N, CA, C and O of each residue as an XYZ file, in Angstrom:
888
protein
N      87.961    100.446     93.569
C      87.999     99.335     94.056
C      88.064     98.233     94.621
O      87.880     97.054     94.322
N      88.542     99.185     96.040
C      88.595     98.494     97.329
C      88.159     99.802     98.294
O      88.450    100.958     97.985
N      87.604     99.532     99.203
C      87.338    100.258    100.749
C      87.680     99.652    101.746
O      87.335     98.475    101.855
N      88.244    100.107    102.486
C      88.589     99.603    103.849
C      88.062     99.847    105.203
O      89.010    100.330    105.821
N      87.283     99.784    105.799
C      86.618    100.258    106.873
C      86.603     99.085    108.252
O      85.731     98.434    108.827
N      88.393     99.290    108.406
C      88.149     98.167    109.611
C      88.694     98.739    110.743
O      89.761     99.353    110.708
N      87.908     98.552    111.944
C      87.271     99.038    113.156
C      88.346     98.828    114.131
O      88.748     99.730    114.866
N      88.864     97.487    114.134
C      90.091     96.995    114.914
C      90.397     95.243    114.459
O      89.802     94.458    113.721
N      91.500     95.154    115.229
C      92.177     93.876    115.081
C      93.029     93.466    116.689
O      94.088     93.899    117.144
N      92.320     92.745    117.092
C      92.941     92.000    118.541
C      93.535     90.971    118.097
O      93.014     90.349    117.171
N      95.028     90.460    118.770
C      95.422     89.186    119.145
C      96.099     89.285    120.927
O      97.167     89.683    121.391
N      94.946     88.746    121.481
C      94.691     88.830    122.908
C      95.143     90.606    123.535
O      94.758     91.058    124.613
N      95.836     91.192    122.742
C      95.718     92.557    122.776
C      95.521     93.340    121.288
O      95.801     92.770    120.233
N      95.006     94.711    121.345
C      94.924     95.525    120.759
C      96.088     95.463    119.395
O      97.209     95.691    119.849
N      96.127     95.215    117.839
C      97.158     95.434    117.294
C      96.747     96.638    116.192
O      97.619     97.489    116.018
N      95.664     96.763    115.537
C      95.071     97.500    114.558
C      93.810     97.860    115.124
O      92.850     97.145    115.410
N      94.002     99.286    115.255
C      92.780    100.072    115.229
C      91.708    100.432    114.178
O      91.557     99.511    113.375
N      91.271    101.026    114.050
C      90.600    101.943    112.649
C      90.782    102.294    111.676
O      90.907    103.496    111.440
N      90.860    101.402    110.799
C      91.785    101.937    109.275
C      90.787    101.991    108.053
O      90.353    100.975    107.510
N      90.436    103.402    107.638
C      89.333    103.804    106.565
C      90.378    104.697    105.554
O      91.001    105.747    105.715
N      90.249    103.762    104.466
C      90.308    104.274    103.133
C      90.430    103.647    101.894
O      90.194    102.458    102.105
N      90.716    103.848    100.508
C      90.412    103.086     99.826
C      91.400    103.385     98.788
O      91.945    104.468     98.576
N      91.518    102.539     98.318
C      92.498    101.766     97.054
C      91.760    101.619     95.626
O      90.896    100.812     95.283
N      92.389    102.676     94.895
C      91.602    103.109     93.797
C      92.895    101.937     92.493
O      94.026    101.649     92.886
N      92.509    101.589     91.431
C      92.915    101.278     90.356
C      94.183    101.854     89.577
O      93.971    102.701     88.708
N      95.226    101.525     89.785
C      96.586    102.053     89.636
C      97.081    102.420     90.246
O      98.204    102.787     89.903
N      96.590    102.645     91.818
C      97.029    102.898     92.812
C      98.252    101.809     93.035
O      98.100    100.624     92.739
N      99.758    102.452     93.713
C     100.849    101.803     93.810
C     101.177    102.301     95.095
O     101.668    103.430     95.106
N     100.992    101.615     96.390
C     100.814    101.948     97.823
C     102.381    101.285     98.288
O     102.715    100.112     98.121
N     103.142    102.272     98.852
C     104.093    101.069     99.414
C     103.568    101.274    101.574
O     103.392    102.419    101.988
N     103.439    100.249    102.421
C     103.322    100.318    103.434
C     104.238    100.453    104.323
O     104.822     99.428    104.676
N     104.497    101.342    104.739
C     105.516    101.278    105.871
C     105.459    101.645    107.594
O     104.583    102.399    108.016
N     106.166    101.220    108.231
C     106.063    101.886    109.801
C     106.701    100.696    110.361
O     106.976     99.697    109.696
N     106.964    100.865    111.828
C     107.964    100.379    112.666
C     108.018     98.422    112.797
O     106.898     97.951    112.600
N     109.084     97.377    113.077
C     108.443     96.014    112.688
C     107.874     95.935    113.814
O     108.072     96.676    114.776
N     106.949     94.798    113.730
C     105.747     94.326    114.617
C     104.675     95.045    114.877
O     103.856     95.013    115.795
N     104.832     95.888    113.667
C     103.389     97.036    113.969
C     102.109     96.799    113.541
O     101.090     97.416    113.851
N     102.268     95.613    112.610
C     100.763     94.901    111.987
C     100.589     95.383    110.652
O      99.449     95.738    110.357
N     101.549     95.475    109.724
C     101.774     95.747    108.445
C     101.386     94.309    107.392
O     100.973     94.364    106.234
N     101.653     93.127    108.172
C     101.278     92.370    107.275
C     100.242     91.685    108.000
O      99.659     90.970    107.185
N      99.729     91.562    109.160
C      98.025     91.590    109.607
C      97.535     92.182    108.635
O      97.239     91.460    107.683
N      97.250     93.786    108.495
C      96.747     94.509    107.354
C      96.888     93.918    106.164
O      95.874     93.982    105.469
N      97.933     93.284    105.628
C      98.227     93.018    104.094
C      96.931     91.749    104.161
O      95.965     91.742    103.398
N      97.156     90.836    105.133
C      96.361     89.857    105.573
C      95.101     90.072    105.709
O      94.356     89.426    104.972
N      94.772     90.602    106.244
C      92.983     91.153    106.380
C      92.506     91.625    104.926
O      91.293     91.544    104.733
N      93.364     92.148    103.789
C      93.008     92.855    102.828
C      92.815     91.626    101.950
O      91.711     91.513    101.419
N      93.612     90.814    101.753
C      93.665     89.664    101.660
C      92.503     88.428    101.427
O      92.294     87.670    100.479
N      91.788     88.620    102.891
C      90.779     87.813    103.097
C      91.004     86.266    103.576
O      90.398     85.199    103.485
N      92.601     86.910    104.313
C      93.129     85.085    104.879
C      92.943     85.726    106.378
O      93.643     85.253    107.273
N      92.112     86.686    106.656
C      92.100     87.254    108.210
C      90.584     86.555    108.522
O      89.697     87.382    108.311
N      90.032     85.156    109.001
C      89.250     85.088    108.879
C      87.962     86.184    110.355
O      86.736     86.180    110.471
N      88.951     86.855    111.085
C      88.271     87.705    111.726
C      87.403     88.931    111.281
O      86.338     89.422    111.654
N      88.359     89.213    110.293
C      87.881     91.005    109.693
C      86.582     90.221    108.615
O      86.534     89.188    107.948
N      85.823     91.139    108.845
C      84.526     90.508    107.968
C      84.803     91.056    106.689
O      85.727     91.846    106.492
N      83.928     90.606    105.711
C      83.729     91.449    104.582
C      82.914     92.542    104.483
O      82.423     92.637    103.359
N      82.673     93.181    105.051
C      81.715     94.669    105.230
C      82.912     95.461    105.521
O      82.841     96.677    105.339
N      84.237     94.831    106.040
C      85.325     95.609    106.501
C      86.344     96.200    105.091
O      86.977     97.235    104.882
N      86.083     94.863    104.273
C      86.815     95.099    102.979
C      86.190     95.046    101.712
O      86.082     94.035    101.018
N      85.740     96.300    101.415
C      84.596     96.120    100.471
C      85.075     96.259     99.396
O      85.940     97.008     98.942
N      84.263     95.238     98.870
C      84.674     94.790     97.018
C      86.116     94.209     96.907
O      86.891     94.505     95.997
N      86.397     93.340     97.940
C      87.730     92.229     98.145
C      86.825     90.984     96.807
O      87.192     90.316     95.840
N      85.964     91.164     97.289
C      85.237     89.305     96.285
C      84.945     90.057     94.609
O      84.436     89.463     93.658
N      85.209     90.837     94.614
C      84.903     91.058     92.896
C      86.336     91.282     92.347
O      86.540     91.411     91.139
N      87.588     91.333     93.527
C      88.833     91.480     92.795
C      89.821     90.027     92.752
O      89.976     89.191     93.642
N      90.278     90.069     91.681
C      91.530     88.922     91.487
C      92.913     89.396     92.084
O      93.657     90.235     91.577
N      93.102     88.740     93.190
C      94.297     89.151     94.014
C      95.172     88.492     94.035
O      94.831     87.332     94.263
N      96.666     88.670     93.853
C      97.999     88.190     93.578
C      98.545     88.306     94.895
O      98.542     89.518     95.115
N      99.113     87.586     96.107
C      99.679     87.760     96.878
C     100.843     87.181     96.734
O     101.033     86.024     96.361
N     101.787     88.124     97.083
C     103.646     87.054     96.910
C     103.963     87.531     98.385
O     104.133     88.699     98.734
N     103.998     86.686     98.982
C     104.439     86.513    100.696
C     106.051     86.279    100.693
O     106.608     86.020     99.627
N     106.769     86.372    101.873
C     107.840     86.458    102.001
C     108.685     84.975    101.972
O     109.846     84.813    101.596
N     107.779     83.987    102.466
C     108.303     82.902    101.649
C     107.414     82.739    100.402
O     106.291     83.114    100.065
N     108.486     81.961     99.827
C     108.062     81.709     98.271
C     106.430     80.954     98.050
O     105.590     81.357     97.245
N     106.290     79.937     98.864
C     105.300     78.795     99.084
C     104.951     77.956     97.947
O     103.967     77.303     97.598
N     106.129     78.212     97.489
C     106.209     77.057     95.960
C     106.008     75.915     97.069
O     106.017     75.853     98.298
N     105.807     74.969     95.893
C     105.143     73.366     96.809
C     106.517     72.632     96.158
O     106.552     72.411     94.947
N     107.508     72.314     96.929
C     108.572     71.801     96.701
C     108.828     70.544     95.824
O     109.907     70.162     95.372
N     107.479     69.929     95.668
C     107.948     68.195     95.152
C     107.496     68.556     93.354
O     107.690     67.751     92.443
N     106.964     69.738     93.206
C     106.505     70.457     92.063
C     107.161     70.938     90.971
O     107.256     72.087     91.400
N     107.622     70.982     90.042
C     107.910     71.884     88.968
C     107.556     73.186     89.078
O     106.448     73.457     89.542
N     108.536     74.312     88.625
C     108.353     75.573     88.956
C     106.711     75.615     87.366
O     105.656     76.224     87.543
N     106.970     75.001     86.368
C     105.808     75.039     85.512
C     104.471     74.262     86.329
O     103.500     74.992     86.529
N     104.403     73.228     86.672
C     103.715     72.706     87.515
C     103.285     73.352     88.858
O     102.318     72.893     89.466
N     103.912     74.294     89.279
C     103.489     74.837     90.237
C     102.400     76.084     89.918
O     101.431     76.374     90.619
N     102.805     76.715     88.721
C     101.870     77.821     88.403
C     100.790     77.086     87.412
O      99.913     77.821     86.958
N     100.775     75.938     87.099
C      99.678     75.537     86.242
C      98.055     75.541     87.680
O      96.836     75.700     87.618
N      99.100     75.261     88.797
C      97.946     74.831     89.697
C      96.775     76.282     89.945
O      95.746     76.220     90.616
N      97.266     77.474     89.229
C      95.959     78.558     89.514
C      95.409     78.270     87.907
O      94.623     79.126     87.500
N      95.683     77.340     87.109
C      94.601     77.336     86.265
C      95.068     77.543     84.759
O      94.225     77.738     83.883
N      96.449     77.496     84.471
C      96.624     77.920     83.172
C      97.702     76.740     82.256
O      98.424     76.029     82.954
N      97.743     76.640     81.329
C      98.539     75.603     80.667
C      99.726     75.335     80.837
O     100.367     76.255     81.345
N     100.315     74.365     80.594
C     101.904     74.350     80.464
C     102.726     75.524     79.916
O     103.670     76.134     80.418
N     101.960     75.695     78.486
C     102.523     77.069     77.842
C     102.627     78.307     78.203
O     103.475     79.143     77.891
N     100.975     78.446     79.432
C     100.899     79.450     79.595
C     101.758     79.891     80.633
O     102.138     81.062     80.604
N     102.184     79.011     81.695
C     103.449     78.632     82.594
C     104.321     79.072     82.302
O     105.029     79.819     82.978
N     104.506     78.665     81.072
C     106.304     78.966     80.738
C     106.578     80.512     80.346
O     107.524     81.284     80.506
N     105.315     80.592     79.766
C     105.268     82.147     79.188
C     105.052     83.334     80.322
O     105.310     84.509     80.062
N     104.688     83.020     81.256
C     104.816     83.624     82.767
C     105.785     83.847     83.156
O     106.087     84.990     83.499
N     106.948     82.399     83.270
C     108.205     82.439     83.747
C     108.948     83.372     83.334
O     109.286     84.336     84.021
N     109.364     83.112     81.828
C     109.659     83.936     80.838
C     109.762     85.720     80.950
O     110.757     86.438     80.851
N     108.306     86.084     81.196
C     107.858     86.983     82.432
C     108.991     87.489     83.064
O     109.897     88.159     82.568
N     108.836     87.066     84.313
C     109.744     87.383     84.818
C     111.459     87.123     85.171
O     111.954     87.436     86.254
N     112.193     86.528     84.096
C     113.266     86.277     83.766
C     113.969     84.560     83.633
O     115.119     84.161     83.451
N     112.763     83.915     83.809
C     112.835     82.320     84.319
C     112.693     81.447     83.322
O     112.103     80.383     83.508
N     113.390     81.900     81.743
C     112.581     81.091     80.317
C     113.745     79.828     80.957
O     114.857     79.900     81.480
N     112.947     78.853     80.645
C     113.618     77.923     80.771
C     113.933     77.300     81.712
O     114.625     76.284     81.771
N     113.382     77.947     82.601
C     113.595     76.908     84.630
C     112.527     76.685     84.968
O     112.209     76.948     86.128
N     111.903     76.304     84.364
C     110.234     75.510     84.212
C     110.560     74.105     84.636
O     109.729     73.792     85.489
N     111.368     73.160     84.427
C     111.369     71.911     84.932
C     111.999     72.134     86.511
O     111.640     71.243     87.281
N     112.694     72.958     86.985
C     113.664     72.760     88.241
C     112.726     72.933     89.297
O     111.950     73.874     89.127
N     112.631     72.466     90.036
C     112.081     72.406     91.559
C     112.582     73.722     92.161
O     113.617     74.318     91.865
N     111.488     74.123     93.224
C     111.571     75.285     93.420
C     113.153     75.219     94.649
O     113.632     76.344     94.793
N     113.907     74.098     95.453
C     114.860     74.593     96.026
C     115.870     74.304     95.264
O     116.912     74.096     95.887
N     115.945     74.193     93.797
C     116.979     74.607     93.157
C     117.228     76.060     92.963
O     118.005     76.590     92.169
N     116.685     76.435     93.552
C     116.355     78.209     93.100
C     117.366     78.839     94.136
O     117.745     78.113     95.056
N     117.880     80.277     94.048
C     118.485     80.817     94.752
C     116.699     81.437     95.539
O     115.545     81.303     95.133
N     117.202     82.007     96.590
C     115.860     82.947     97.048
C     114.983     84.109     96.326
O     113.925     84.654     96.639
N     116.040     84.284     95.018
C     115.717     85.545     94.416
C     114.740     85.184     93.340
O     113.652     85.736     93.175
N     115.101     84.466     92.815
C     114.774     83.293     91.734
C     113.571     82.237     91.922
O     113.016     81.643     90.998
N     113.254     82.110     93.386
C     112.657     81.517     94.012
C     111.049     82.684     94.118
O     109.841     82.472     94.017
N     112.015     84.070     94.399
C     110.500     84.828     94.646
C     110.359     85.248     93.325
O     109.238     85.756     93.286
N     110.766     85.305     92.441
C     110.212     85.397     91.150
C     109.741     84.625     90.665
O     108.752     84.986     90.027
N     110.002     83.447     90.625
C     109.181     82.388     89.794
C     107.334     82.398     90.996
O     106.202     82.312     90.522
N     107.649     82.513     92.333
C     105.893     83.334     93.078
C     105.650     83.868     92.283
O     104.802     83.305     91.591
N     106.129     85.260     91.754
C     105.730     86.345     91.470
C     105.016     86.258     89.989
O     104.191     87.090     89.612
N     105.552     84.868     89.019
C     104.775     84.595     88.185
C     103.679     83.688     88.480
O     102.674     83.946     87.818
N     103.557     82.589     89.367
C     102.145     82.504     89.852
C     101.159     83.934     90.231
O     100.223     84.388     89.572
N     101.494     84.226     90.979
C     100.494     85.777     91.018
C     100.393     86.703     89.805
O      99.644     87.670     89.947
N     100.946     86.580     88.782
C     100.393     87.150     87.536
C     100.032     86.787     86.516
O      99.786     87.453     85.510
N      99.938     85.216     86.755
C      98.718     84.036     86.174
C      97.577     83.887     86.347
O      96.676     83.481     85.613
N      97.621     84.374     87.796
C      95.780     85.271     87.968
C      95.317     86.174     87.178
O      94.092     86.217     87.062
N      96.001     86.975     86.548
C      95.843     88.349     86.191
C      95.174     89.284     87.555
O      94.016     89.696     87.500
N      95.819     89.473     88.421
C      95.657     90.287     89.848
C      95.333     91.938     89.062
O      95.976     92.587     88.237
N      94.036     92.187     89.777
C      93.683     93.617     90.015
C      94.338     93.818     90.715
O      95.030     94.813     90.497
N      94.562     93.135     91.873
C      95.327     93.743     92.941
C      96.444     93.087     93.176
O      96.381     91.858     93.161
N      97.765     93.760     93.456
C      99.144     92.545     93.868
C      99.568     93.286     95.258
O      99.638     94.500     95.449
N      99.808     92.334     96.085
C     100.057     92.406     97.039
C     101.327     91.991     97.331
O     101.478     90.769     97.304
N     102.246     92.630     97.591
C     103.553     92.372     98.069
C     104.343     92.374    100.178
O     104.474     93.483    100.696
N     104.502     91.856    100.522
C     104.857     91.598    101.848
C     106.379     91.292    102.098
O     106.807     90.205    102.486
N     107.103     92.357    101.831
C     108.930     92.432    102.073
C     109.554     91.634    101.134
O     110.319     90.700    101.377
N     109.089     92.159     99.725
C     109.552     91.356     98.416
C     111.243     91.142     98.271
O     111.883     90.317     97.619
N     111.690     92.278     99.187
C     113.205     92.285     99.010
C     113.737     91.918    100.458
O     114.851     92.338    100.772
N     113.178     91.336    101.145
C     113.873     91.090    102.006
C     114.666     89.759    102.306
O     114.206     88.665    101.979
N     115.903     89.906    102.957
C     116.889     88.714    102.842
C     117.643     88.567    101.405
O     118.342     87.559    101.304
N     117.595     89.433    100.288
C     117.975     89.500     99.134
C     119.337     90.173     98.627
O     118.828     90.564     97.576
N     120.327     90.510     98.553
C     121.548     90.792     98.039
C     121.365     92.274     97.756
O     120.156     92.507     97.765
N     121.931     93.147     97.559
C     121.606     94.369     96.579
C     121.311     94.266     94.983
O     120.423     94.814     94.330
N     122.054     93.634     94.686
C     121.986     93.434     93.114
C     120.227     92.752     92.912
O     119.349     93.287     92.235
N     120.034     90.924     94.042
C     119.054     90.584     93.277
C     117.624     91.630     93.539
O     116.679     91.731     92.756
N     117.803     92.443     95.032
C     116.582     93.442     95.131
C     116.107     94.365     94.244
O     114.927     94.699     94.133
N     117.301     94.893     93.433
C     117.138     95.832     92.625
C     116.419     95.347     91.179
O     115.792     96.039     90.378
N     116.760     93.792     91.129
C     116.504     93.310     89.549
C     114.965     92.977     90.095
O     114.061     93.389     89.369
N     114.669     92.422     91.046
C     113.259     92.095     91.726
C     111.984     93.507     91.740
O     110.786     93.345     91.510
N     112.719     94.964     92.103
C     111.754     95.992     92.126
C     112.171     96.315     90.804
O     111.970     97.529     90.801
N     112.651     96.012     89.600
C     112.929     96.815     88.507
C     111.894     96.559     87.387
O     111.570     97.170     86.368
N     111.332     94.901     88.248
C     110.812     93.817     86.954
C     109.746     94.346     87.859
O     109.077     95.093     87.144
N     109.377     94.343     88.750
C     107.802     94.974     89.309
C     107.497     95.834     88.647
O     106.740     95.662     87.690
N     108.172     97.409     89.079
C     108.329     98.504     87.970
C     107.587     97.882     86.745
O     106.423     98.197     86.500
N     108.342     96.920     85.919
C     108.012     96.996     84.650
C     106.184     96.485     84.265
O     105.294     96.626     83.426
N     106.364     96.116     85.003
C     104.985     94.786     85.123
C     103.749     95.821     85.586
O     102.569     95.530     85.394
N     104.130     96.922     86.148
C     103.053     97.910     86.734
C     102.808     98.410     85.614
O     101.854     98.199     84.865
N     104.133     99.430     85.439
C     104.287    100.025     83.917
C     102.971     99.388     82.682
O     102.148    100.077     82.079
N     103.105     98.323     82.633
C     102.578     97.024     81.515
C     101.223     96.859     81.504
O     100.485     96.772     80.522
N     100.872     96.812     82.985
C      99.279     97.080     83.485
C      98.781     98.065     84.363
O      98.176     97.766     85.393
N      98.987     99.131     84.036
C      98.361    100.404     84.600
C      97.430    100.459     85.095
O      97.165    101.570     85.552
N      96.260     99.201     85.332
C      95.237     99.603     86.168
C      95.505     98.535     87.044
O      94.872     98.265     88.065
N      96.546     97.905     86.554
C      96.133     97.042     88.093
C      97.219     98.158     89.800
O      98.192     98.910     89.742
N      96.318     97.653     91.086
C      96.776     98.097     92.272
C      97.666     97.119     92.962
O      97.588     95.892     92.905
N      99.036     98.279     94.016
C      99.451     97.457     94.324
C      99.927     97.865     95.253
O     100.371     99.012     95.204
N     100.046     97.001     96.640
C     100.317     97.137     98.246
C     101.171     96.332     98.604
O     101.070     95.120     98.793
N     102.612     97.464     98.769
C     103.825     96.437     99.092
C     104.636     96.871    100.606
O     105.356     97.825    100.898
N     104.149     95.702    101.378
C     104.651     96.300    102.413
C     106.869     95.928    102.468
O     107.584     94.979    102.145
N     107.108     97.338    103.068
C     108.374     97.282    102.908
C     108.949     97.626    104.151
O     108.030     97.520    104.963
N     110.165     98.046    104.843
C     110.878     99.326    106.053
C     111.748    100.180    104.738
O     112.218    101.308    104.889
N     111.792     99.796    104.119
C     112.638    100.865    102.850
C     111.680    101.901    102.247
O     110.578    101.827    101.703
N     112.837    103.264    102.664
C     111.876    104.611    101.792
C     112.246    104.503    100.446
O     111.582    104.815     99.458
N     113.576    103.944    100.519
C     114.154    103.765     98.982
C     113.411    103.136     98.068
O     113.371    103.577     96.920
N     112.639    101.895     98.473
C     111.835    100.987     97.739
C     110.322    102.163     97.308
O     109.887    102.424     96.186
N     109.853    102.637     98.595
C     108.834    103.854     97.887
C     109.351    104.499     97.339
O     108.852    104.760     96.245
N     110.270    104.977     97.590
C     110.603    106.403     96.434
C     110.852    105.649     94.373
O     111.058    106.257     93.323
N     110.723    104.479     94.610
C     111.194    104.133     93.296
C     109.554    103.329     92.680
O     109.264    103.475     91.492
N     108.720    102.614     93.507
C     107.380    101.786     93.636
C     106.592    102.958     94.005
O     106.094    103.486     93.010
N     106.437    103.283     94.620
C     104.939    103.491     95.088
C     104.716    105.028     94.309
O     105.712    105.649     93.938
N     103.528    105.502     94.126
C     102.804    107.125     93.900
C     101.844    107.334     94.542
O     100.936    108.095     94.208
N     101.943    106.230     96.279
C     101.269    106.886     97.400
C     101.983    106.070     98.801
O     102.899    105.247     98.767
N     101.438    106.452     99.698
C     102.818    105.737    101.062
C     101.690    105.793    101.874
O     101.023    106.825    101.936
N     101.408    104.792    102.501
C     101.087    104.539    104.103
C     101.682    104.331    105.072
O     102.427    103.352    105.105
N     101.571    105.065    106.031
C     102.544    105.110    106.907
C     101.666    104.632    108.438
O     100.897    105.476    108.900
N     101.828    103.139    109.255
C     101.018    102.460    109.867
C     101.904    102.514    111.298
O     102.934    101.871    111.504
N     101.208    103.498    112.291
C     101.800    103.540    113.931
C     100.833    103.726    114.695
O      99.728    104.211    114.451
N     101.430    103.178    116.006
C     100.398    103.852    117.401
C     100.347    102.199    117.668
O     100.832    101.219    117.101
N      99.355    102.459    119.036
C      99.086    101.575    119.796
C      97.497    101.552    120.291
O      97.199    101.769    121.465
N      96.598    101.290    119.352
C      96.295    100.210    118.038
C      97.167    101.279    117.151
O      97.310    102.485    117.349
N      97.837    100.252    115.855
C      98.390    100.918    114.850
C      97.098    101.716    114.101
O      95.936    101.509    114.452
N      97.408    102.515    113.185
C      96.453    103.293    112.760
C      97.543    104.117    111.401
O      98.728    104.370    111.617
N      96.744    104.479    109.850
C      97.199    104.965    108.860
C      97.647    106.533    109.605
O      96.838    107.448    109.755
N      99.229    106.600    110.052
C      99.290    107.717    110.383
C      99.656    109.019    109.241
O     100.010    110.163    109.528
N      99.412    108.345    107.684
C      99.712    108.571    106.653
C      99.426    108.083    105.733
O      99.880    106.943    105.639
N      98.540    108.581    104.513
C      97.896    108.105    103.617
C      97.849    109.558    102.474
O      96.986    110.427    102.353
N      99.422    109.316    101.611
C      99.030    110.117    100.356
C      99.944    109.982    100.060
O     100.900    109.402    100.574
N      99.710    110.905     98.468
C     100.651    110.789     97.294
C     101.961    111.134     97.935
O     102.283    111.516     99.060
N     102.733    110.813     96.605
C     104.225    110.801     97.028
C     104.982    111.248     95.381
O     105.940    110.615     94.938
N     104.496    112.148     94.816
C     104.893    112.309     93.043
C     106.257    113.582     93.615
O     107.086    113.939     92.779
N     106.317    114.104     94.970
C     106.745    115.511     94.513
C     108.169    114.722     94.738
O     108.133    113.572     95.175
N     109.383    115.332     94.445
C     110.661    114.714     94.496
C     111.351    114.948     95.564
O     111.738    116.087     95.824
N     111.644    113.741     96.461
C     112.164    113.825     97.962
C     111.045    113.562     98.659
O     111.111    113.673     99.883
N     110.224    113.301     98.253
C     109.274    113.304     99.387
C     109.052    112.456    100.883
O     108.702    112.578    102.057
N     109.576    111.452     99.789
C     109.377    109.849    100.953
C     110.288    110.139    101.780
O     109.838    110.282    102.917
N     111.777    110.339    101.655
C     112.590    110.138    102.862
C     112.162    111.219    103.738
O     111.648    110.566    104.647
N     112.014    112.629    104.114
C     111.617    113.585    104.276
C     110.131    113.435    105.355
O     110.016    113.872    106.500
N     109.230    112.763    104.634
C     108.135    112.428    105.384
C     108.504    111.393    106.213
O     108.221    111.553    107.400
N     109.387    109.777    105.718
C     109.568    109.158    106.825
C     110.081    109.765    108.351
O     109.625    109.671    109.491
N     111.541    110.587    107.615
C     111.776    111.052    108.390
C     111.119    111.660    109.705
O     111.419    111.132    110.776
N     110.268    112.704    109.693
C     109.605    113.496    110.731
C     108.125    112.159    111.090
O     107.300    112.459    111.954
N     108.028    111.159    110.535
C     106.988    110.155    110.747
C     107.766    109.357    111.681
O     106.937    108.765    112.371
N     108.979    109.032    112.063
C     109.576    108.195    112.365
C     110.191    108.939    113.533
O     110.370    108.146    114.458
N     110.529    110.006    113.793
C     111.254    110.987    114.591
C     110.582    110.786    116.094
O     109.365    110.733    116.266
N     111.493    110.688    117.077
C     110.772    110.421    118.521
C     109.703    111.411    118.927
O     108.795    111.066    119.683
N     109.859    113.515    118.089
C     109.644    113.881    119.322
C     107.942    114.080    118.597
O     107.115    114.845    119.093
N     107.631    113.086    117.159
C     106.323    112.962    116.606
C     105.663    111.837    117.489
O     104.499    111.568    117.193
N     106.158    111.233    118.392
C     105.596    110.270    119.253
C     105.308    110.754    120.345
O     104.404    110.246    121.008
N     106.109    112.016    120.864
C     105.731    113.100    122.214
C     104.678    113.515    121.885
O     104.082    114.323    122.598
C-alpha cells in the first residue's frame, strides 16, 4: 500500500532521521514517542502536506485516498456540518448519512461552533470517511477530551475499522491504552534525529505497556 523511504527532515536542525518501513492494507498503527519528537511531522510527510519530502520518499501515496483527522477539526465555521462534508464531493443526503455514521444524526444544520470539541471531531471524522479513505491518519484524536468522550470516539474508530478491514490507520497518541485498544502494530519514534526505534505487531496480550515501559526507560537512552 505505502512504502516510506524518508532520508531525513530538518527545520533549521534535524528532526527526522532515516525512516524506512511499509504500511499494508489493514494495518492499525499507533505512533508513539516523546512530546515534540516529530510524530506530527512524520504524519504530515505521509499525508503529502510537507513539500520538502518528495514523492519518492513516500511511495504509493498518489494512488491512495487519504483521510486526515487533525487535532483541530478544521471545519469551516460559516458552513453547516452538512455543507462542510459536501465540500469533499458528496450529496447532502450522503453527508447526512456520514454524520449519522459517527453519531451525529440530526445535527447537519448545526455550525461547528455550536458543537462540543468531541462532537466537532466526530464531524471532522465524518468528512474523512466521506472520501472513502484507504488510509486514515489521526493526529492525537483524543487530546483534550474528557475520558467519556475520548472512549466514545475510540470505540467509534474501532467500529469503523472493523467495518472496513482493508482500511489502514496511523494514529498519533501519547497513551499506551489507545494503542492497546486500536492498534495491531506499534511505531515508536525517538532519538536525535528521530527514528523508528520499534516497528512491530502488538497482538500479544500486555505487550504494549511492557514495551513502552522499556522504550521510555532512561536506561535505554544510555
